[in-house]
N, C-alpha and C positions, 0 to 999 in steps of 0.2 A: 415490075412485080415478078417475084419468083414464081415459077410454075409449081403446081401442086406437088409434083413428084419430088422436086428439090426441097420444097418446104417440109414435106414429111420426113425426108432423110435428115434434115437439120434438127427437127424436133426429137427424133429418136437418138441420134448420135451426139447431140449436145454441141458445145463449142468445138470448132475445128482445130483450134490451136492446141498443140500437145502440152502436157504439164511441163512446167519449167524444170530446169536441172536442179535448182534449189529445192523444189518440192519433192522431186524424186529422191534426193539425198536425205531429206527429212523423213520421208516414208521408210527408207531403208534403215535409218538409224532407229526409228521407233519399232520396226519389225524385229530387229536384233534385240532391242531392249525388251520386247514382249516375249521372245523365245527364251531368254535367259532364265527367268523365274520358273518357266515350265520344264526346262530340260536340265537344270542344274541339280535337281533332286529326283528321288524315286517317286515319292508320294506327293500328291497335290492336296491342299487342305480344302477339299470340296466334300460337303457333308454326305451326299448320297452317291458319290462316285463309286465307293466300294460295292454298293448294291448293283449299279449298272455294269461294273466290271464282272461281277458274278453272273449277270445275265448273259454277257458276251461269252464268258467261259462255258456256260451251260450249252450254248449253241456250238461253240468251237469243239468241245470235248464230249459231245452228247453220246457218241458211239464208243467211247473209251471206257471199258468196264472198271478201270482203276479209279475213275471219278464217281461212278455210281449215279450218273445223272439220268440215264435212260429209264430206269424204273421209277424215278420220282417225278419227272417233269414232262410236259407236253408243250408244243409251240402254238401260240395264238397268232396266226398270220394276219388276222383282221384287227389290227391295233394301230392307232395313230402314232406309235413310237417305233415303227419298224426301220425307218430310214437311218437313224443314228446307229442302231445296232448293226444294220447291214454294212454301213461304212466301216465300223470298227471290226466287224467279222472279216471283211476283205483284208485288212492289215494283219489280222490274226493268222492268216495263212503263212505269213513270213516272220512274225514277231511274237513274243510272249503276249499274253492277253493284256497285262497291265500296260505294256508299251503300246499295243494297238489302241487301247482306250485313250492313252495320252496323245497319240497321234491325232485321233479324232477330235479331242479337245483342242489341240493346237490348231487344227484346221478351222475349227469353229471360231477361235480367237482371231485368227488372221482373216477369216472370211468376213468378219464384221466390218473392219475398215475398208476392205475391198468392195463389198456391196454398197457401203456408204459412199465410196468414191463414184461408183456408177450412178447411184441415186442423185448425187449432187451434180454430176455431169449431165445427166439426162434432163434434169430440171433447171439447168443453167445457173446453178448456185456456185458458191465459192468452194472449190474442191479442197482448199486447205483445211476445211473442217473434217476432212478424212482422218486427220490425226486424232481427233476426238474418239474415233472408233476403237483405238487401242486400249485406253484405260476403261472405256465403257464395257469392253468385252470381259473385264474382270469384275463385273458388278454383282448384283443380288443373285441372279440365276447361276452364275459361275460359282459363287461362294457356297450356295446351297447344293451344288452338284446336280442341277437340273440338266442332265446330259443331253437329252433330246431337245430341250427348249433352247439351249444355247446354239444348237445347230439350226433351229427354226428361225431364230432372229435374223441372221444375215439373208436367209432365203426370203424372208418377208420383205426386207428392205429392197432386195433385188426385184422382187415381184412388184412392189409398189412403184418403183422407178420405171419398170417395163410397162406397167399398166397405165401409167401417166402418159407415156407416148401413144399407147393404143387409144386412150380416151380422146386425146387431142387430134389424132389423125388415124382413124380406124382403117385397118386393111386386113386382108385374109391372113397374111403371114403373122401379123401381130396378134390377131385373134387366136390363131392356133398356138402361138407361143404363150399367150395368156392362159389359154385352156390347159395346156400341159403343165405350166408352173402352178396354176391353182389346184390341179389334181394332185400334184406332188406335195403341196402344202399339208394335205391330210396325213401323209405318212411321216411327217416330221413332228407336228404337235397340233392338238385339237384347237387350242386357243387361237393360233395364228390364222386358221381358216375363217373364223368368225370376224376377227379383227381386220384381216385383209379384205374381206367381203365388204365391210362397212366403208373402208377407205376407197375401195374400187367403185362402190356405188356413188360416193360423193363426187369422185372424178367424172364419172359417166353422166350424172345428172347435170353437172356444171357445163360440160362440153357438148352434150347431145340435146338437140331440140327437134321434135317434141319429146316428151317423156317416154312415149311409146317406143321411140327409137333407142333410147337409153336402156329400156327394159330388154329389148331384143339383143342389144350388144352385150348385156350382162349375162346372157345365156351361157357364155363361156365359163361362168362360175357355177353352172348347174351341177356338173358331176361331183365336185368336192362337197357342195352343200347337201346333195342327196346322200352321199356316203356318210357324211357327218351326222345327218338326222338318223339314218339307219343305225349307225354305231351308238348314238346316244340312247336310242330306245331298246337296243338289243344287248348292249354291254353294261351300261351304267346300273340298271336295276339288279344285275346279278353280281355286283362287286362284293365279294365275300367279306363280311364283317367291316366294311368301310362305312363310316358314318355318312348318312345321306342328308342330315340336317343342314340347312343353309344358315351360316353365321355371318352377320353383316359387319358389326363393329365399325360403323362409320364414325368419322370424326375429323377434326382439324389436325389431329396428330399425323395424318397421312401426308399433309403438306410439309410438316416439320421433318418428317423422316425421308423426304425425297432425296436430299443430298447424300445421305448415307446409303440409300438403296442404289444410287447410281454407281457407287464404287465398292459396295460390299454390304455391310450391316449398319443399321442406324445406331447400334450400340458402339460401333467403332468410331471413336472420336477423330482419328486421323482420316478415315474414309469420308466422314462427314465434312471435315475441314477442306479436304481436296474438292469434294462436291460443291461446297459453298463457293470456293474460289473459281471453279469452273462455271458455275451459274452466274457469278458476277461478270466474268469475261463474256459469257453468252449475252447477258443483259446489256452490257456496254456495247456489244456489236449490234444489237437490235436498235439501240437508241441513238448511237453516235458512232461515226459521223455521217454514215450513209443511210441509216435507218432500215426498217424492214421492207420487204418487197410488197408491192401494193396489191398483187393478185391474191384475193382472200382464199382461193381454193388451195393455195400452197400451205395455208395454215391449218386446213381441215384435218390432215392425218395426225398432227400433234394434238389438236383439240380433242379428237376422238379418243386418242390414247389417254389424255388427261381426264376426260370424263369417266373412262373405265377405271383409271387409277383412283379417282375420288369416290365413285358411286358403286363400283362392283362389290360383290360380297367378299368377306374375308376368306371364308371357306364355301365352296360349292361342290357338293358330292365328295367332300373330303379333300378337295384340291385347294391349295393356295392360289388366289387369283390376282388381286389388285397389285401386289408388289412387283409382279413380273412385267408390268407395263410401264414401269418408271423409265426404262431405257428407251422406249418408243417415244415418250414425251419429248426427250431431249434430241434423240437422233433425227426424228422427223421434223423438229423445229428448225433444223439447220438449213433446210431447203427454202426457208422463208427469210433468210438473211442475205442482204446485198453484200457484194464484195466491197471492202472498205475503200473509199475514195482517197482518204488522207494517207499518204505514204508513211508518215511516222506511226500512225495508229496501226496500219497494216503490219509494219515490222514488229511492233510490240505485241500485237495479237498473235502473230505466227510464232514468235519466239516464246510467248507464254504457253502456247499449245505444246511445243516441243519440250519445254522445261517441265510442265505438269505431267506429260506422258512419261518421259524418261525418269523423272523423280519418283513417280508412283511405282514404276517398274523396279527401281532400285530398292524401294521399301518392300515390295512383294518378294523380291529375291532374298532379302535378309530374313523376312518372316518365314519363307519356305525352308530356308536352311535350319532355322530354329525349330520349326515344326517337325522336320525330319529327324532332328536330334532326339525328339520325344518319341517319334514313331518307330525308331530303330529297335526299341524294346519289343515291339510286336513281331518284328522279323526274327528276333532271337527266340521268342516263344513259339512262333509258327514252325521253326526249324525242328523243334522237339516233338511236334505233334505228328502222329501217324496220319496217312492220307485216308480220305473217304470215311471220315468219322462225323458223328453228330455233335455239334458244339453249341452250347448256349452261352450267350454273351451277357454278362452282368456288369455293365459299364456304369458305375456310380459317379464317375467323373468323366463327363463327355467333352470337357473343354480343354483347350490347349493354352499354355502360357504365351504362345507365340502369336496366335491369330484368334479373333473372335469367332463365335459360333460353335455349335456342338459337333466339332469335326471328328471326334472319335466315336460317335454314336453307332455307326455301322461298320467300324473298322474290321470287325471279325469276318465280314464277308470277303475280305481279301484272302482269308484262309480257304474259303469255299472256291474262290476263283483260281487259286493256285493248286489246291490239293483235293478239291471235290467235296463230296459229302453234303451235309446240311448245316446251315448256320442260322441261328435265331438272333434277330428277327430277319425275315426275308420278304422282299417285295413280291415273291412268287405266290403269296397267298391271295393277291388281287387277281380277279378274273380278267381285267383289262391288260395285265402285264404280258409281255411277249413270251417269256418262259415261265409257265405257271405250274403249280402242283397238279398232278393227275388226281382224278377222283379216287379217294381212299389213301392217297399218299401224303396228303396235307396233314401236318400235325394238328390235332384237334384243339390244342391249347394255344396255338400261336395267334394271339390277338393283336391287332394294331394298337400301338400305345405301350406295349410291354417294354420296348426299347427305352422309353422315357421313365419307366417305373420298375427298375430291376428289383426293388425291395418287395414287389408282389410275387416273387418267385415262390412257387408251391411245388414241392417235390412230388406230391401225389398226382398232380395234374401234368407236371412237366418232367416225366420220367423217361427213361430210355436213352439218356444222353451219355456220351462218352467223356466229354470234356466240359468243364465249367471255367470260363475265362473272365476274370475280374479286371477292371481298371478302377483303382481306388484313389481318392484324393491324397495328396502328399501329407496333409494333416487330417487324420481320421475324424477329428472333432468337427470338421466341416460337414460331415454327413452322418450324424447320429452315432458317431464312434463305432461304426460297423467294422468288425474285424472279419476279413474274408474267410479265415480258417474256421472260426466258430460259426459264422453264418452258414457256410456250406455243410459243415459237420452236423448242425442241428436240423437241416432241412433236406439233405440228400437222401436220408433213410437207408442208404447203402454205404458201405465203406468207400472212402476216397483217400487219395494220397496227393500231396503237394508235389507237382512236377517241377515247377520253377517259380521263382519270385524275382523278377527283373524290373527294377525301377518301380513304377506304379502298377505293373502287370503281375497278376497272380494266376497260375494255371493249375487246376485240380483235375485229376483223372478218376473216373468211377472204377472201382475194383469189382464190385458185384454186378451181375446182369439181371 
């Protein structure tokens, strides 16, 4: 029998055999394939990324009077979204803000398969499922531009793998590592703190007897839980103008939308098709030829994620909840799959993983090129705009012909990121945001939801702006035949002039003050 010390090392480090040369080659190929759609274009089709880029710019250029940020914003250091901004701020010392944000996104994309590799290795599962992490990194949270959450996902997987080793063979070093990682979870995203706590508790209850011992060992999770509770009671009640009503919208449709959420949007038929093919491959690996692993505790992380996905509210304190856990359902189910015994099936399975990953990256690459062909008109308009101005965005057409989702909803915030000033709508209205408006500097009319309803523009309430930026449908009949010229002339109440009309973009400048 192995001594306890050797056994503990085996538990934490996983199989001693290094990955095969073929596996390393496949990971290298998928890494290159994942970086191509990210770095072949300037803009990524991520809905909220312009808002997060503006947050990074406010931090980076806070003391530069040319941007006008210091008199408008203050920093909220007690926020669970600090880690992502801090990472991008580090790169902003050396690169423009939009590149710094893209580097952080790229690291998040690559960190997902890396953390999945460690999770699979520590739980002694088949490390070839690491390849699944590449397409999963471009799923729902990536498409919606949940900047901090996509950084929290790989950290969560790494934590779960590390905590699994701690639960099986507790030691002081592993306890300290678990405590440090659990504390760091809070600074990435509030959701992952609660989720990782539930997973960690299931591990500890399974491996620790009596229950009292499990409770004592779970004290390593006390700091982030305490901070989370304090943040919930001190920050959420003061979230300015954010709806606090809980909306459930439970239903079987959530199961039907799972394939689409794994790789993007449920409305994206191609993403749903790739998701279905991936789930078929996953199911085949579970059922044949070697079957699932018999230790039921390895199923618990995926089951917990599945329960949250099915039963969590649609909105909680104004946050989208359940969709974000789709990736955990699949990623954490991989530790419950045995390595295929049948050599032919093993080859088919691994070839399918490489083909699905690289094929999806090729499609993303072509979509990103098309998307940037549409986005280039914003660059042309931004070049005509003076710096440090107040811009109101009236995006009647939020959608791209290249990718699903309202990817142009917040695009005006790239102006704020590059040239300063104020852009409407801004995440800075929320009290939980990192860079938020100072008392008295927040525009009184800026209400959440305005970005979805630009037709509600009221010049009497929304006065004092220098620029009005429209994005109109190619066919005006698709949106009540609104003409941007007559729309702004009737409502601006002061003289305006047309600065530019490029493609679907119309820019008007206020002449009177």
